C-alpha positions in Angstrom: 89.4 56.7 109.6 92.5 58.9 110.0 93.8 56.5 112.7 93.4 53.6 110.3 95.3 55.3 107.6 98.1 56.2 110.0 98.4 52.6 111.2 98.7 51.3 107.7 101.3 53.9 106.7 103.4 53.2 109.8 103.1 49.4 109.3 104.1 49.2 105.7 106.7 52.0 106.0 108.5 50.4 108.9 108.9 47.0 107.2 109.9 48.3 103.8 112.5 50.5 105.6 113.7 47.5 107.7 114.3 49.8 110.7 115.9 48.1 113.7 113.8 47.7 116.8 113.9 50.8 119.0 115.2 50.5 122.6 115.6 53.2 125.3 118.0 51.5 127.7 120.8 51.0 125.2 123.3 52.1 127.8 122.7 48.9 129.8 122.8 46.7 126.6 125.5 47.9 124.2 125.8 44.6 122.4 122.3 44.9 121.0 123.4 47.5 118.5 127.1 46.5 118.3 128.6 43.0 118.9 131.9 44.7 119.9 130.0 46.2 122.9 130.4 42.9 124.8 133.9 43.9 125.7 132.7 46.8 127.7 131.4 44.5 130.4 133.5 41.5 131.5 130.8 39.9 133.6 129.0 36.9 132.1 125.3 37.6 132.0 121.9 36.9 130.5 119.5 39.8 129.9 116.0 40.6 128.8 114.6 43.7 127.2 110.8 43.9 126.5 109.3 47.0 124.9 105.8 48.1 124.0 105.6 51.2 121.8 102.8 53.6 120.9 100.1 52.0 123.1 96.6 52.9 122.1 96.5 51.9 118.4 95.9 48.2 118.8 98.5 45.7 117.4 101.2 48.1 118.6 104.9 47.4 118.1 106.1 44.8 120.6 109.7 43.8 120.9 111.4 41.2 123.1 115.2 40.8 123.1 116.9 37.9 125.0 120.7 38.1 124.9 123.8 37.0 126.8 127.6 37.0 126.8 130.6 35.5 128.5 134.4 36.1 128.4 136.6 33.2 127.4 139.0 32.7 130.2 142.3 30.9 129.9 143.0 28.1 132.3 146.0 28.8 134.6 148.5 25.9 134.6 150.0 25.0 137.9 153.4 23.2 137.7 154.1 20.8 140.5 157.1 18.5 141.0 156.5 15.9 143.7 160.2 15.2 143.9 161.1 18.7 144.9 162.1 19.3 148.5 161.6 23.1 148.3 159.1 24.1 151.0 158.7 27.8 150.1 157.0 29.3 147.1 159.1 30.3 144.1 158.5 33.9 143.0 159.2 34.3 139.3 161.2 37.2 138.0 159.2 40.3 136.9 158.5 40.3 133.2 157.3 43.0 131.0 153.5 42.9 130.8 152.2 41.7 127.4 149.1 43.0 125.8 146.7 40.1 126.1 143.7 39.6 123.9 140.4 39.1 125.5 137.7 37.1 123.7 134.0 37.3 124.2 131.2 35.0 122.9 127.4 35.6 123.1 124.2 35.6 121.3 120.8 37.2 121.0 117.2 36.3 120.0 114.8 39.1 119.0 111.1 38.9 118.4 109.4 41.9 116.9 105.7 42.3 116.2 104.2 45.3 114.4 100.6 44.9 113.3 100.5 42.5 110.4 104.3 42.1 110.4 106.6 40.2 112.6 110.1 38.7 112.6 112.2 36.3 114.8 115.9 36.7 114.6 118.7 34.6 116.3 122.3 35.6 116.1 125.7 34.5 117.5 128.2 37.1 118.6 132.0 37.1 118.9 134.3 40.0 120.0 138.0 40.4 120.4 139.4 43.1 122.7 143.0 44.5 122.7 144.4 46.8 125.4 146.1 49.8 123.7 147.6 51.2 126.9 146.8 51.6 130.6 143.6 53.5 129.8 142.2 52.6 126.3 141.0 49.4 124.8 139.9 48.6 121.3 137.4 45.8 120.5 136.0 44.4 117.2 133.0 42.1 116.9 131.0 40.1 114.4 127.5 38.9 114.3 126.0 36.1 112.2 122.6 34.5 112.3 119.2 33.9 110.6 116.0 35.9 110.4 112.4 34.8 109.7 110.0 37.5 108.4 106.2 36.9 108.4 103.3 38.9 106.9 99.8 38.1 108.1 97.1 39.4 105.7 94.3 38.7 108.2 95.7 41.4 110.5 96.0 44.0 107.7 93.1 46.3 106.6 93.3 47.9 103.1 90.5 50.1 101.7 89.3 49.8 98.1 91.3 52.2 96.0 88.4 53.5 93.9 85.6 53.3 96.5 86.4 52.8 100.3 82.8 51.6 100.8 83.4 48.5 98.6 85.5 45.4 99.6 89.1 45.5 98.6 89.7 44.0 95.1 93.3 45.0 94.4 95.0 48.1 93.3 97.2 48.9 96.3 100.7 48.2 94.9 102.3 47.8 98.3 99.8 45.4 99.7 99.5 43.4 96.4 103.3 43.2 96.3 103.5 41.5 99.7 100.9 39.0 98.7 102.6 38.2 95.4 106.1 38.0 96.9 105.1 35.5 99.6 104.0 35.7 103.2 107.2 34.5 104.7 110.9 35.0 104.0 114.0 33.5 105.7 117.3 35.3 105.3 120.8 35.6 106.8 121.5 38.2 109.3 125.0 39.6 109.9 126.9 42.6 111.1 130.2 43.8 112.6 131.4 46.7 114.7 134.1 48.2 116.8 134.4 50.0 120.1 137.1 52.3 121.5 136.7 52.8 125.2 138.1 53.7 128.5 136.6 53.9 132.0 135.4 57.5 131.2 134.6 57.5 127.5 133.7 55.3 124.6 133.1 55.6 120.8 131.5 52.8 118.8 130.3 52.1 115.3 128.5 49.2 113.6 127.1 48.1 110.3 124.5 45.3 110.5 121.0 44.0 110.0 121.4 41.6 107.1 122.6 43.6 104.2 126.2 42.3 104.5 125.5 38.7 103.4 122.2 39.2 101.5 123.7 41.9 99.2 125.5 39.1 97.5 122.2 37.7 96.2 119.4 39.2 94.1 116.6 40.9 96.1 113.4 39.0 95.6 110.8 40.4 98.0 109.8 43.2 100.3 111.5 41.4 103.2 115.0 41.9 101.8 117.0 43.7 104.5 119.0 46.8 103.9 122.3 48.2 105.4 122.0 49.8 108.8 124.8 51.7 110.5 124.9 53.3 113.9 127.5 55.3 115.9 127.5 55.9 119.6 129.6 58.2 121.8 129.4 58.5 125.6 131.3 60.2 128.4 131.2 59.8 132.2 131.5 63.1 134.2 132.4 62.7 137.9 130.4 65.2 139.9 131.1 63.9 143.4 132.1 60.7 145.1 129.7 58.1 143.9 127.8 60.6 141.6 128.3 60.5 137.9 126.5 62.1 134.9 126.7 60.1 131.6 125.6 61.8 128.4 125.4 59.6 125.3 124.5 60.3 121.6 123.4 57.7 119.1 123.2 58.3 115.3 121.4 55.6 113.2 120.5 55.3 109.6 119.1 52.7 107.2 120.3 52.8 103.6 118.3 55.5 101.7 116.5 56.4 104.9 116.7 59.5 107.1 119.3 59.8 110.0 117.9 59.2 113.4 119.4 61.2 116.3 119.0 60.0 119.9 120.4 61.5 123.1 120.4 60.1 126.7 121.5 61.8 129.9 121.8 59.4 132.8 122.9 59.9 136.4 124.4 57.1 138.5 124.3 57.3 142.3 126.7 55.1 144.3 127.0 52.9 141.3 123.8 51.2 142.3 120.9 53.5 141.2 120.6 55.2 137.8 118.0 57.6 136.3 117.9 59.8 133.2 116.1 61.2 130.3 116.0 60.2 126.6 115.1 62.2 123.5 114.8 61.0 119.9 114.7 63.9 117.4 111.2 64.4 115.9 110.0 61.1 117.4 109.8 60.8 121.2 111.1 61.7 124.6 111.0 59.8 127.9 112.6 58.8 131.2 114.5 55.8 132.5 115.5 54.4 135.8 117.0 51.3 137.4 119.1 49.8 140.1 121.4 46.9 141.0 119.3 44.8 143.3 122.3 42.6 144.1 125.8 41.9 142.7 124.1 39.7 140.2 120.7 41.1 139.5 119.9 44.4 137.7 116.4 45.8 136.8 115.4 48.9 134.8 112.3 50.6 133.4 111.8 53.3 130.7 108.7 55.3 129.6 108.5 57.4 126.5 105.8 59.4 124.7 105.7 60.6 121.1 106.6 64.2 120.3 105.1 64.3 116.8 101.5 64.0 115.5 101.4 60.3 116.6 101.0 61.7 120.2 97.3 62.4 119.4 96.6 58.7 119.1 99.2 57.1 121.4 99.4 56.7 125.1 103.2 56.2 125.2 105.4 53.2 125.5 107.0 51.1 128.2 110.3 49.1 128.4 111.5 46.6 131.0 115.1 45.5 131.6 116.3 42.5 133.5 119.8 41.2 133.7 121.5 38.4 135.8 125.2 38.2 136.0 127.4 35.2 136.9 
């Protein structure tokens, strides 16, 4: 019985709070939380993150994110004069280097299922990057898309308010509110962010998850999305040749919700293998590892377990990462 109550509380609370899906391997996928993060990796790629959380409940949170990016490259024009008799190359005079903008385009599709609730979201991303000097670059990005939220009453179990032994006949304000507001809602999804980075350090911030565009209209259901912001800071510490330690801190918050603090400490060996630990304050802890199988293929895995009272009912969670570069 206590397990049933806990599932209902987590299910309704997560949707009303509109929390973003939780991922552990954010260091490999910066564009998931911030569209400006595409500029931190120039390689064109398509990636997949699949996560199963809090296994053991039944109908646990399951999230799949499919995303990709590419840098827009300018075509180099070659001037050729067939009438010229010059047989040696002409070397142009040295010119002062200009700060050239770099443009990135990408997109993502996220499917998230949590008991009776699920959503499917598709977004397009665009980022513009400007070199500030020989070390630092500044990028800004925007995300626009659409999101479909669904509530399935057949997968929800609500007890009778006056007598749990009797069939449910109304009285739970949250459950009745979902039924009266409709079982499906389609809304716009949007966001923007920035990233200041070098080869050793980065700082990023983003505001996203639908509130930007939907705040212009009147809220009409429990599915209306709220503002979400997140900030990330990371630094690469060179221990030895081919050995780096990379600590990272993430702060996240939904409007009117508590602040979430997450830290990751990752070690990279020969720029091929990586492994680390992850901790989310008052929520979970875990490990992650991965490797570059080839110049194009990367794989990763993460495992985490709850550090609060949910640990009595959960067997932990798993996350798989695949990425192919072009």
